[in-house]
C-alpha positions as CSV (number, residue, x, y, z in Angstrom):
1,M,0.0,0.0,0.0
2,D,1.5,3.4,-0.9
3,H,2.0,6.2,1.6
4,T,-0.9,8.3,0.5
5,A,-3.4,5.4,0.6
6,F,-2.1,4.4,4.0
7,G,-2.7,7.8,5.5
8,Q,-6.2,8.0,3.9
9,Q,-7.1,4.6,5.3
10,V,-6.0,5.7,8.8
11,I,-8.1,8.9,8.7
12,R,-11.1,7.0,7.3
13,T,-10.9,4.5,10.1
14,V,-10.7,7.1,12.8
15,K,-13.6,9.1,11.3
16,W,-15.9,6.1,11.3
17,K,-14.9,5.2,14.9
18,I,-15.0,8.7,16.4
19,V,-17.4,11.0,14.5
20,P,-20.7,9.0,14.4
21,F,-20.9,8.5,18.2
22,A,-19.7,12.1,18.9
23,F,-22.5,13.2,16.5
24,I,-25.1,11.2,18.5
25,L,-24.0,12.6,21.8
26,Y,-24.1,16.1,20.5
27,F,-27.5,15.5,19.0
28,F,-29.0,14.8,22.4
29,N,-26.9,17.5,24.0
30,Y,-28.5,20.1,21.8
31,L,-31.9,18.5,22.0
32,D,-31.9,18.6,25.8
33,R,-30.6,22.2,25.8
34,V,-33.2,23.8,23.5
35,N,-36.4,21.7,24.2
36,V,-37.5,24.4,26.7
37,G,-38.2,26.6,23.8
38,F,-40.8,24.2,22.5
39,A,-42.0,23.4,26.0
40,A,-42.7,27.1,26.4
41,L,-45.6,26.8,23.9
42,Q,-47.6,25.3,26.8
43,M,-45.4,25.6,29.9
44,N,-45.4,29.4,30.0
45,R,-49.2,29.4,30.1
46,E,-49.6,26.6,32.7
47,L,-46.9,28.0,35.0
48,D,-47.9,31.6,34.4
49,I,-44.4,32.6,33.0
50,S,-44.2,36.1,31.5
51,P,-41.9,37.0,28.6
52,T,-39.5,38.7,31.0
53,Q,-39.5,35.6,33.2
54,F,-38.9,33.3,30.3
55,G,-36.0,35.5,29.2
56,T,-34.5,34.8,32.7
57,L,-35.2,31.1,32.3
58,A,-33.4,31.1,29.0
59,S,-30.5,33.0,30.3
60,V,-30.0,31.2,33.7
61,F,-28.6,28.2,31.8
62,F,-25.6,30.3,30.7
63,V,-24.5,31.4,34.1
64,P,-23.1,27.9,35.1
65,Y,-22.3,27.2,31.5
66,L,-20.0,30.2,31.6
67,L,-18.4,29.5,35.0
68,F,-17.8,25.7,34.7
69,Q,-16.3,25.4,31.2
70,I,-12.7,25.9,32.2
71,P,-12.9,23.8,35.3
72,A,-14.7,21.1,33.2
73,N,-11.8,21.0,30.7
74,Y,-9.3,20.7,33.6
75,A,-11.4,17.7,34.7
76,L,-11.4,16.3,31.2
77,Q,-7.6,16.4,31.0
78,R,-7.2,14.9,34.5
79,L,-9.8,12.1,34.3
80,G,-9.8,11.4,30.5
81,A,-12.6,11.8,28.0
82,R,-14.1,8.4,28.6
83,R,-14.8,8.9,32.3
84,W,-15.6,12.6,32.3
85,I,-17.9,12.8,29.2
86,S,-19.9,9.7,30.2
87,F,-20.4,11.1,33.7
88,I,-21.7,14.5,32.6
89,V,-24.0,13.0,29.9
90,V,-25.7,10.7,32.4
91,V,-26.2,13.6,34.8
92,W,-27.6,16.1,32.4
93,G,-29.9,13.5,31.0
94,A,-31.3,12.8,34.5
95,I,-31.8,16.6,35.1
96,T,-33.7,16.9,31.8
97,A,-36.0,14.0,32.6
98,L,-36.7,15.3,36.1
99,T,-37.9,18.6,34.8
100,F,-41.1,16.6,34.2
101,F,-42.0,17.3,37.8
102,A,-41.5,21.1,37.8
103,Q,-44.4,23.0,39.4
104,N,-43.4,26.6,39.0
105,V,-40.9,29.0,37.4
106,T,-38.4,28.5,40.2
107,H,-38.3,24.7,39.7
108,V,-37.6,25.2,36.0
109,A,-34.9,27.8,36.7
110,I,-33.2,25.4,39.1
111,A,-33.3,22.6,36.5
112,R,-31.9,25.0,33.8
113,F,-29.1,26.1,36.2
114,L,-28.1,22.5,37.0
115,L,-28.3,21.6,33.3
116,G,-25.8,24.4,32.5
117,I,-23.3,23.0,35.1
118,F,-23.2,19.6,33.5
119,E,-23.5,20.5,29.9
120,A,-20.7,23.1,30.3
121,G,-17.9,20.6,29.7
122,F,-19.3,18.7,26.8
123,F,-18.9,21.0,23.7
124,P,-15.4,22.4,24.5
125,G,-14.4,18.9,25.6
126,M,-15.4,17.4,22.3
127,I,-13.7,20.1,20.2
128,F,-10.5,19.4,22.1
129,Y,-11.1,15.7,21.8
130,L,-11.4,15.9,18.0
131,A,-8.3,18.0,17.8
132,C,-6.5,15.1,19.6
133,W,-7.4,12.7,16.9
134,F,-7.4,14.6,13.6
135,P,-4.7,16.6,11.7
136,A,-5.5,20.2,11.0
137,R,-6.2,19.6,7.3
138,E,-9.2,17.4,8.3
139,R,-10.7,19.5,11.2
140,A,-13.1,21.8,9.4
141,K,-14.9,18.9,7.8
142,V,-14.7,16.7,10.9
143,T,-16.0,19.5,13.1
144,S,-18.7,20.3,10.7
145,L,-19.8,16.6,10.6
146,F,-19.9,16.6,14.4
147,M,-21.8,19.9,14.6
148,L,-24.2,18.7,11.9
149,A,-25.9,17.2,14.9
150,I,-27.3,20.7,15.6
151,A,-29.1,20.8,12.3
152,V,-30.3,17.2,12.5
153,S,-31.4,17.7,16.1
154,S,-33.2,20.8,15.1
155,V,-34.9,19.1,12.2
156,V,-36.1,16.3,14.4
157,A,-36.7,18.5,17.5
158,G,-39.1,20.9,15.7
159,P,-41.7,18.4,14.4
160,M,-41.2,15.9,17.2
161,S,-41.3,18.4,20.0
162,G,-44.2,20.2,18.6
163,W,-46.1,17.0,18.2
164,I,-45.3,15.8,21.7
165,V,-46.3,19.1,23.3
166,Q,-49.6,19.1,21.4
167,H,-50.6,15.4,21.5
168,V,-48.9,13.5,24.3
169,H,-51.1,13.8,27.5
170,I,-50.5,10.5,29.3
171,A,-51.8,10.1,32.9
172,G,-53.2,13.6,32.9
173,F,-49.9,15.3,32.4
174,D,-49.5,17.9,29.7
175,G,-47.3,17.4,26.7
176,W,-44.5,19.8,27.7
177,R,-43.8,17.6,30.7
178,W,-43.5,14.5,28.6
179,L,-41.2,16.4,26.3
180,F,-38.6,16.6,29.0
181,A,-39.0,12.9,30.0
182,I,-39.0,11.5,26.5
183,E,-35.8,13.4,25.5
184,G,-34.0,13.0,28.8
185,V,-34.1,9.2,29.4
186,P,-32.3,8.2,26.2
187,T,-29.5,10.6,27.1
188,I,-28.9,8.7,30.3
189,L,-28.5,5.5,28.4
190,L,-26.1,7.1,25.9
191,G,-23.9,8.3,28.8
192,C,-23.5,4.8,30.0
193,L,-22.6,3.7,26.5
194,A,-20.0,6.5,26.2
195,F,-18.0,4.9,29.0
196,V,-17.7,1.8,26.9
197,I,-17.1,3.4,23.4
198,L,-14.9,6.4,23.9
199,V,-11.1,6.1,23.8
200,D,-9.0,8.8,25.4
201,S,-6.3,9.0,22.7
202,P,-4.9,7.3,19.6
203,A,-2.3,5.5,21.8
204,H,-5.2,3.6,23.5
205,A,-7.1,2.8,20.4
206,K,-7.1,-1.0,20.1
207,W,-9.1,-0.8,16.9
208,L,-6.0,0.7,15.2
209,T,-3.0,-1.4,14.3
210,A,0.3,-0.6,15.9
211,Q,1.5,0.8,12.5
212,Q,-1.6,3.0,12.2
213,R,-1.2,4.3,15.8
214,T,2.4,5.2,15.2
215,W,1.6,7.0,12.0
216,L,-1.3,9.0,13.5
217,E,0.6,10.0,16.7
218,A,3.6,11.1,14.5
219,E,1.3,13.3,12.3
220,L,-0.3,15.0,15.3
221,Q,3.0,15.4,17.1
222,Q,4.6,17.0,14.1
223,E,1.8,19.6,14.0
224,R,2.2,20.5,17.7
225,G,5.9,21.1,17.2
226,A,8.0,22.6,19.9
227,Q,5.1,24.2,21.6
228,S,3.9,20.8,22.8
229,L,6.9,20.8,25.2
230,V,5.0,23.2,27.5
231,E,3.4,20.7,29.7
232,R,1.6,22.8,32.2
233,P,-0.1,25.8,30.7
234,T,-1.3,28.5,33.0
235,L,-4.5,30.5,32.6
236,R,-2.5,33.6,32.5
237,M,-0.4,32.3,29.6
238,V,-3.6,31.4,27.7
239,L,-5.4,34.7,28.3
240,G,-2.3,36.7,27.2
241,N,-3.0,35.8,23.6
242,A,-4.7,38.7,21.7
243,A,-6.0,36.3,19.0
244,L,-7.9,34.4,21.7
245,W,-9.8,37.5,22.7
246,K,-10.8,38.3,19.2
247,L,-12.0,34.7,18.6
248,A,-13.9,34.8,21.9
249,L,-15.6,38.1,21.1
250,S,-16.7,37.1,17.6
251,Y,-18.0,33.8,18.9
252,M,-19.7,35.4,21.8
253,L,-21.6,37.7,19.5
254,I,-22.7,35.1,16.9
255,Q,-23.6,32.7,19.7
256,A,-25.6,35.3,21.5
257,A,-27.8,35.5,18.4
258,S,-27.8,31.8,17.8
259,Q,-28.6,30.7,21.3
260,A,-31.2,33.3,21.7
261,S,-32.9,32.1,18.6
262,N,-33.1,28.6,20.1
263,Y,-35.4,29.9,22.8
264,W,-37.3,32.7,21.1
265,L,-37.7,31.5,17.5
266,P,-40.4,28.9,18.1
267,T,-42.7,31.4,19.8
268,Q,-41.9,34.1,17.1
269,V,-42.5,31.7,14.2
270,K,-45.9,30.7,15.7
271,G,-46.8,34.4,15.5
272,F,-46.2,34.4,11.7
273,A,-49.9,33.4,11.3
274,A,-52.7,33.2,13.9
275,S,-53.8,29.8,12.6
276,L,-50.5,28.0,13.1
277,T,-50.7,25.0,15.5
278,D,-47.9,23.8,17.7
279,T,-47.2,20.9,15.3
280,Q,-47.1,23.2,12.3
281,T,-44.8,25.6,14.1
282,G,-42.4,22.6,14.7
283,L,-42.5,21.7,11.0
284,I,-41.7,25.2,10.0
285,M,-38.8,25.3,12.5
286,A,-37.3,22.3,10.7
287,L,-36.8,24.2,7.4
288,P,-33.7,26.2,8.3
289,F,-31.9,23.2,9.6
290,V,-32.8,21.0,6.6
291,C,-31.0,23.6,4.5
292,A,-28.1,23.7,6.9
293,M,-27.7,19.9,6.7
294,V,-26.8,20.4,3.0
295,T,-24.6,23.4,3.3
296,M,-22.6,22.7,6.5
297,P,-20.5,19.8,5.2
298,L,-20.1,21.3,1.7
299,W,-18.9,24.7,3.1
300,A,-16.5,23.0,5.5
301,A,-15.1,20.7,2.8
302,H,-14.4,23.8,0.7
303,S,-12.6,25.4,3.6
304,D,-10.4,22.3,4.1
305,R,-9.8,22.0,0.3
306,T,-8.7,25.7,-0.1
307,G,-7.1,26.1,3.4
308,E,-9.0,29.3,3.9
309,R,-10.7,29.9,7.3
310,K,-11.5,33.5,7.9
311,W,-14.0,34.2,5.1
312,H,-15.5,30.8,5.4
313,A,-16.3,31.6,9.1
314,A,-17.2,35.2,8.6
315,L,-19.5,35.2,5.6
316,P,-22.1,32.8,7.1
317,M,-22.2,35.2,10.1
318,L,-23.1,38.1,7.8
319,L,-25.7,35.9,6.0
320,A,-27.4,35.1,9.3
321,G,-27.6,38.8,10.1
322,I,-29.3,39.5,6.7
323,A,-31.7,36.6,7.4
324,F,-32.8,38.0,10.7
325,F,-33.4,41.3,9.1
326,V,-35.5,39.7,6.4
327,I,-37.6,37.8,8.9
328,A,-38.2,41.0,10.9
329,S,-38.9,43.4,8.1
330,V,-40.8,41.5,5.4
331,P,-44.5,40.8,6.0
332,S,-44.8,38.2,3.2
333,M,-45.0,34.6,4.6
334,P,-43.0,33.1,1.6
335,L,-40.2,35.6,2.0
336,R,-40.1,35.0,5.7
337,M,-39.6,31.3,4.9
338,V,-36.7,32.3,2.7
339,G,-35.3,34.3,5.6
340,L,-35.6,31.2,7.8
341,A,-33.7,29.1,5.3
342,L,-30.9,31.7,5.1
343,F,-30.9,31.8,8.8
344,G,-30.2,28.1,9.1
345,V,-27.5,28.2,6.4
346,G,-25.7,31.2,8.0
347,I,-26.0,30.4,11.7
348,L,-24.6,26.8,11.3
349,S,-22.2,26.9,8.4
350,F,-19.6,29.0,10.1
351,Y,-19.0,26.3,12.8
352,G,-16.6,24.0,11.0
353,P,-14.2,26.7,9.6
354,F,-14.4,28.7,12.9
355,W,-13.4,25.8,15.2
356,S,-10.5,25.0,12.9
357,I,-9.0,28.4,13.7
358,P,-8.0,27.9,17.4
359,P,-5.8,24.9,16.9
360,A,-4.0,26.8,14.1
361,M,-3.4,30.0,16.1
362,L,-3.2,29.0,19.7
363,S,-0.7,27.1,21.8
364,P,-1.3,23.3,21.7
365,A,-0.3,23.1,25.3
366,G,-3.1,25.5,26.3
367,L,-5.6,24.5,23.6
368,A,-8.1,22.8,25.9
369,L,-8.2,25.9,28.1
370,S,-8.4,28.2,25.1
371,I,-11.4,26.3,23.6
372,A,-13.1,26.4,27.0
373,F,-12.5,30.1,27.3
374,I,-13.9,30.8,23.8
375,N,-17.0,28.7,24.4
376,S,-17.5,30.2,27.9
377,C,-17.6,33.6,26.4
378,S,-20.4,32.4,24.1
379,S,-22.3,31.5,27.3
380,L,-21.9,35.1,28.5
381,G,-23.3,36.2,25.2
382,G,-26.2,33.8,25.5
383,F,-27.0,35.0,29.0
384,L,-26.9,38.7,28.2
385,A,-28.8,38.3,25.0
386,N,-31.6,36.3,26.5
387,Q,-31.9,38.5,29.5
388,A,-32.1,41.6,27.2
389,L,-34.5,40.0,24.7
390,G,-37.0,39.3,27.4
391,H,-37.3,43.1,27.9
392,V,-37.1,43.8,24.1
393,A,-39.9,41.3,23.4
394,Q,-42.0,42.8,26.2
395,S,-41.6,46.3,24.7
396,Y,-41.1,45.9,21.0
397,G,-42.4,42.4,20.1
398,S,-40.9,40.1,17.5
399,Y,-39.5,42.9,15.3
400,G,-37.2,44.1,18.1
401,V,-36.0,40.6,18.9
402,F,-35.0,39.9,15.3
403,I,-33.3,43.3,14.8
404,V,-31.1,42.8,17.9
405,E,-30.1,39.3,16.7
406,A,-29.3,40.7,13.2
407,A,-27.0,43.4,14.7
408,L,-25.2,40.7,16.8
409,C,-24.4,38.6,13.7
410,V,-23.1,41.6,11.7
411,A,-20.9,42.6,14.7
412,A,-19.4,39.1,14.8
413,F,-18.7,39.3,11.1
414,C,-16.8,42.6,11.6
415,V,-14.7,41.4,14.5
416,L,-13.6,38.3,12.6
417,L,-12.5,40.4,9.6
418,T,-10.0,42.2,11.8
419,M,-8.0,39.0,12.3
420,R,-5.0,37.6,10.3
421,I,-5.6,33.9,10.2
422,P,-2.9,31.6,8.8
423,R,-3.8,29.1,6.1
424,P,-3.1,25.5,6.8
425,A,-1.8,23.4,4.0
426,P,-4.7,22.6,1.5
427,N,-6.4,19.3,2.2
428,V,-4.2,17.0,0.2
429,A,-3.7,13.4,1.1
430,P,-1.0,12.8,3.7
431,S,2.3,11.9,2.3
432,T,4.2,11.0,5.5
433,E,5.7,7.6,5.3
434,P,4.0,5.2,7.6
435,A,6.2,4.3,10.5
436,R,7.2,0.6,10.8
437,A,5.6,-1.3,13.7
């Protein structure tokens, strides 16, 4: 087997072993995080939750999500991915299922706060985990395939959640309660399975041959270079990088818009027409994510193929801003649907190229902490945006909500354009000679 074919075979093997299960975990992570937006179609009325209070409910998740990300990635490095990730998946699944019993706004707020604690470590942990397995030339595509779970989860969550809320009323309990139970229990089972399936690093992968392990570890070590000799990065060292702050700011802004849309968009979409049912609202909400399922992997593959990251991350942010403006300003239902489609393409297609930037610009020794810091800043954006949008919705309605979200997307685009981002080598097949076992 020639050198190129050998490298391609190793990468294919790792993709099939790592990405599908990571995708499934993120599918339920996202589902459990955003289902409160669909539960609100009934829950807000039953528990007498005002728009301002719902803004607080949506934002309270981000307080612990912000505070616990860096400690969670310390725990990940200390305990290993297998033990840490399986633990937090089981716990957040249990919290989601137990929200079934909430009796007032305080109970829901407590559940959301606890959910934020245990979901905090998952996403930055998985981004770091993928960087430990894949060379830079593969990361945009791999990250995009992993994050495609957002689009698929949203496609499934819309119709399914809307249907459950409207039609499932077992034992006298309303559908919004069953929504939490039905989506929480499978997550607990997946967490148990993660303990069996996940492998901490290529060195421990028994499903790779000795020759494959040696080749992959050599590829990854070559990329880390001399910086990998720094064994104990400090938080001060990580936070001293100006590029980190720009990445964190741009991500905070775009995620403020994205995460706010998770909670506010179902209610806003239902307001498109007085006759829309909960089930129809869920079906409409699937549209933007069906579009994103097509564009995310194609856009990320183009970024890997050309080696260009900045514009591939920035342009979708601008497109999302334009989409929010169209949804807010155009009264025509068909044009609003076009706006929703553009929203899905823009708000999700930036992820793969964006998360390929930190490993290319930041110290490998501090990468786990850097990723956690960037993602924790997104939590700050989500908290502030949802808190503010509760008051905006109370005073200005849907129009104000969408205009604020549009402005956040455009601001993220502008911040990212100020950066000088190095290009990795274009995505050509690896040519390094396989080491001998």
